[in-house]
C-alpha positions as CSV (number, residue, x, y, z in Angstrom):
1,M,0.0,0.0,0.0
2,T,1.3,3.5,-0.9
3,T,1.5,5.4,2.4
4,I,1.9,9.0,3.6
5,I,3.1,10.2,7.0
6,I,1.8,13.6,8.2
7,D,3.1,14.9,11.5
8,D,4.5,18.3,12.6
9,E,7.0,16.7,15.0
10,E,10.2,15.8,13.2
11,H,11.2,13.1,15.7
12,C,7.9,11.4,15.4
13,R,8.0,11.4,11.6
14,D,11.5,10.0,11.6
15,V,10.7,7.2,14.2
16,L,7.5,6.2,12.4
17,H,9.2,6.1,9.0
18,L,12.0,4.0,10.4
19,L,9.6,1.5,12.0
20,L,7.5,1.2,8.8
21,T,10.6,0.6,6.8
22,R,11.9,-2.2,9.1
23,Y,8.7,-3.9,10.1
24,C,6.0,-3.2,7.5
25,P,7.4,-4.2,4.1
26,E,3.9,-4.3,2.6
27,L,3.9,-0.5,2.8
28,Q,5.6,1.9,0.4
29,V,6.1,5.3,2.1
30,V,5.8,7.8,-0.8
31,A,5.8,11.0,1.3
32,V,6.7,12.3,4.8
33,C,5.1,15.6,5.5
34,A,5.8,18.2,8.1
35,G,2.3,19.4,8.7
36,S,-1.3,19.5,7.5
37,E,-1.0,21.8,4.5
38,E,2.0,19.9,3.1
39,G,0.2,16.7,3.8
40,L,-3.0,17.8,2.0
41,K,-1.0,18.7,-1.1
42,A,0.7,15.3,-1.0
43,I,-2.6,13.5,-0.6
44,V,-4.1,15.3,-3.6
45,R,-1.0,14.7,-5.7
46,L,-0.1,11.1,-4.8
47,Q,-3.5,9.6,-4.0
48,P,-2.2,7.2,-1.2
49,Q,-3.9,4.1,0.0
50,L,-3.0,4.7,3.7
51,V,-2.2,7.9,5.7
52,F,-0.7,8.0,9.1
53,L,-2.2,11.3,10.4
54,D,-1.3,13.2,13.5
55,V,-4.4,14.6,15.3
56,E,-2.9,17.8,16.9
57,M,-1.1,20.0,14.4
58,P,-0.8,23.8,14.2
59,G,-3.0,25.6,11.6
60,M,-5.2,22.6,10.7
61,N,-5.5,19.5,12.8
62,G,-6.0,16.0,11.5
63,F,-9.8,16.1,11.7
64,E,-9.9,19.4,9.9
65,L,-7.7,18.0,7.1
66,L,-10.2,15.1,6.6
67,E,-13.0,17.7,6.5
68,T,-11.2,19.5,3.7
69,I,-10.8,16.4,1.6
70,G,-14.5,15.6,2.0
71,R,-14.7,11.9,1.2
72,P,-11.3,10.3,1.7
73,N,-10.7,7.2,-0.4
74,F,-7.8,6.0,1.7
75,S,-7.4,4.3,5.0
76,V,-6.4,6.3,8.1
77,I,-4.3,5.5,11.2
78,F,-4.2,8.3,13.6
79,T,-1.1,9.0,15.7
80,T,-1.8,11.1,18.8
81,A,-0.7,11.9,22.3
82,Y,-3.4,10.9,24.8
83,D,-6.4,13.0,24.3
84,Q,-9.8,11.7,25.6
85,Y,-11.9,13.5,23.0
86,A,-9.8,12.6,20.0
87,I,-9.6,8.9,21.0
88,K,-13.4,8.8,21.7
89,A,-14.1,10.2,18.2
90,I,-11.7,7.8,16.6
91,R,-13.0,4.8,18.5
92,H,-16.6,5.8,17.7
93,S,-15.9,5.5,14.0
94,A,-13.9,2.2,14.4
95,L,-10.8,3.8,12.8
96,D,-7.5,2.8,14.2
97,F,-5.0,4.9,16.2
98,L,-1.5,4.7,17.8
99,L,-0.5,6.5,20.9
100,K,2.8,8.3,20.9
101,P,5.5,7.2,21.3
102,V,4.6,4.6,18.7
103,D,5.0,1.0,19.8
104,K,6.5,-1.4,17.2
105,E,4.1,-4.3,18.0
106,E,1.0,-2.0,18.0
107,L,2.2,-0.5,14.7
108,V,2.4,-3.9,13.0
109,V,-1.1,-4.9,14.2
110,A,-2.6,-1.6,13.1
111,V,-1.0,-1.9,9.6
112,K,-2.2,-5.5,9.1
113,K,-5.7,-4.3,10.1
114,A,-5.6,-1.4,7.7
115,V,-4.5,-3.8,4.8
116,S,-7.2,-6.3,5.6
117,Q,-10.0,-3.7,6.0
118,R,-8.9,-1.2,3.3
119,H,-12.2,-1.2,1.4
120,A,-14.2,-0.3,4.5
121,S,-12.2,2.9,5.2
122,G,-14.5,5.3,3.4
123,P,-17.6,4.6,5.6
124,K,-15.5,4.6,8.7
125,T,-14.1,8.0,7.9
126,E,-17.5,9.4,7.1
127,A,-18.7,8.1,10.5
128,L,-15.9,10.0,12.2
129,L,-16.7,13.3,10.4
130,Q,-20.4,12.8,11.3
131,F,-19.5,12.3,15.0
132,L,-17.3,15.4,14.9
133,H,-20.1,17.5,13.3
134,Q,-22.5,16.5,16.1
135,H,-20.0,17.2,18.9
136,M,-18.2,20.2,17.5
137,Q,-17.2,22.8,20.2
138,P,-18.3,26.4,19.7
139,N,-14.8,27.7,19.2
140,E,-13.8,25.0,16.7
141,R,-12.6,26.1,13.2
142,L,-13.2,24.9,9.7
143,A,-10.6,24.8,7.0
144,L,-12.2,26.6,4.0
145,P,-10.6,25.9,0.6
146,T,-10.2,29.1,-1.3
147,V,-8.7,29.6,-4.8
148,D,-5.3,30.4,-3.3
149,G,-5.1,28.0,-0.3
150,L,-6.9,27.3,2.9
151,R,-8.5,29.8,5.3
152,M,-9.0,28.7,8.9
153,M,-12.3,30.2,10.2
154,P,-14.1,29.8,13.5
155,V,-17.7,28.6,12.8
156,R,-19.0,31.4,15.0
157,E,-17.6,34.0,12.6
158,I,-19.8,32.7,9.6
159,T,-23.1,34.7,9.3
160,Y,-24.5,33.2,6.2
161,C,-23.5,31.5,2.9
162,E,-24.7,32.2,-0.7
163,S,-24.5,29.8,-3.6
164,E,-22.2,30.8,-6.5
165,G,-22.6,27.9,-8.9
166,S,-20.1,25.2,-7.8
167,Y,-18.6,27.8,-5.4
168,T,-20.0,29.4,-2.3
169,R,-19.6,33.0,-0.9
170,V,-19.2,32.9,2.8
171,F,-20.1,36.1,4.7
172,L,-18.2,36.7,7.9
173,Q,-18.9,38.8,10.9
174,Q,-17.2,42.2,10.8
175,H,-15.9,41.6,7.2
176,A,-17.2,43.7,4.4
177,S,-16.2,41.2,1.6
178,P,-17.3,37.7,1.5
179,L,-14.9,34.7,1.2
180,L,-15.3,32.7,-2.0
181,I,-14.6,29.0,-1.4
182,C,-14.2,26.0,-3.7
183,R,-17.3,24.1,-2.4
184,S,-20.9,23.9,-3.4
185,L,-23.5,25.2,-1.0
186,K,-24.7,21.6,-0.6
187,E,-21.3,20.6,0.6
188,V,-21.1,23.5,3.0
189,E,-24.6,22.7,4.3
190,D,-23.6,19.1,5.0
191,V,-20.8,20.4,7.3
192,L,-22.8,23.2,9.0
193,K,-26.4,22.0,9.3
194,D,-25.9,20.5,12.8
195,K,-24.1,23.7,14.1
196,G,-26.9,26.2,14.1
197,F,-27.2,26.8,10.4
198,F,-30.4,26.4,8.3
199,R,-30.9,26.2,4.5
200,V,-33.6,28.8,4.0
201,H,-33.4,28.9,0.2
202,N,-31.7,27.0,-2.6
203,S,-29.1,29.8,-2.7
204,Y,-28.8,30.6,1.0
205,L,-27.6,29.0,4.2
206,I,-27.8,31.1,7.3
207,N,-26.4,31.1,10.8
208,L,-29.5,31.4,13.0
209,S,-27.5,33.2,15.7
210,Y,-27.2,36.2,13.3
211,M,-30.9,36.5,12.3
212,Y,-32.2,39.9,13.3
213,K,-35.9,39.5,12.2
214,Y,-38.2,37.6,9.9
215,I,-40.5,39.5,7.6
216,K,-43.7,37.7,6.5
217,G,-44.4,37.1,2.8
218,D,-45.0,34.4,0.2
219,G,-41.8,32.9,1.5
220,G,-40.7,35.9,3.4
221,E,-37.3,37.3,4.0
222,I,-34.8,37.5,6.9
223,I,-32.9,40.5,7.9
224,M,-29.5,39.6,9.3
225,T,-27.7,41.4,12.1
226,D,-25.4,43.1,9.5
227,G,-28.5,44.5,7.7
228,R,-28.3,42.2,4.7
229,S,-31.6,40.7,3.5
230,V,-31.9,36.9,2.7
231,P,-35.0,35.4,1.0
232,V,-36.8,32.4,2.4
233,S,-38.1,30.0,-0.3
234,R,-41.8,29.2,-0.2
235,H,-41.3,25.4,0.2
236,R,-38.8,25.9,3.1
237,K,-40.9,28.4,4.9
238,Q,-42.8,26.1,7.3
239,E,-39.7,24.0,8.2
240,F,-37.9,27.3,8.9
241,L,-40.7,28.7,11.1
242,T,-40.8,25.4,13.0
243,R,-37.1,25.5,13.5
244,I,-36.9,29.0,14.9
245,E,-39.8,28.4,17.3
246,K,-37.5,26.0,19.1
247,L,-34.7,28.6,19.5
C-alpha cells in the first residue's frame, strides 16, 4: 500500500518512517510531510492508500484535514498523544489509532488491520466526520478551501453563505467582503447543518444566531444582524418557522 506520514514533529516522523521501513514491508512510504498543509497537497498529488495522520497540528489538525478532503478514499491510522476527546471520536468510527511514542508491535497490528480492511475505510471516515459534526465545540474552526489556499475560520464567525454555482460565498462577521470558497452550497450545508445553520433557500444557508428579524411574505425574508436581506423560499418556509420556534 502506498503510504503518507503527516506529523508536525520531526522526531515522530523519523521514528515512524524507520519503523515502517523495518517492520512493515507491505507498505511503500511515498511522502513524509511536516504538517497538515504539506500533507494535504501530498494526498491530492499522490492519492495514497494509507495515511498516518497526527491529530494535533498547528493551523489545521488531522480532523480538519479530513473535513477539507470531504470523502477520503484512503485508510487512516491516527497518531496522537493521549487525548480523551480525540480517542473517543476515533473509536466511535472504528478507525485505528496509535498512541505516541509509537510501539512497534502495535504498529504492525494496526498496519495489518488497515491492509485487511482497506475497502471499509470510506464509511468509517465518514462516520468519524459525522461524529465530529454533532459534537463540535463552539470555538472549533473549519478549513475553508479558497482559490489560493486554505483559510481557517471559526464557525461562530460565519453569518451566512450564498451559492455561486459550484462555489460558495461565505459572509463573515465584521468583514465587508465575503470569502469565495471552492465548495458547493450543498457541501457546505452538510458540514454546518448541525451547528446552528439552516438552508432557507436553494441559494442561502444562514447562521440562525445572526438572524435579526423575519418579515412575512410568500416565503418571506430574513434581515441579518449586519443589515443584509436573505430570502426564504416558499417550500422551506414552514420548516424554517418550526425550527426558529425552538430557539
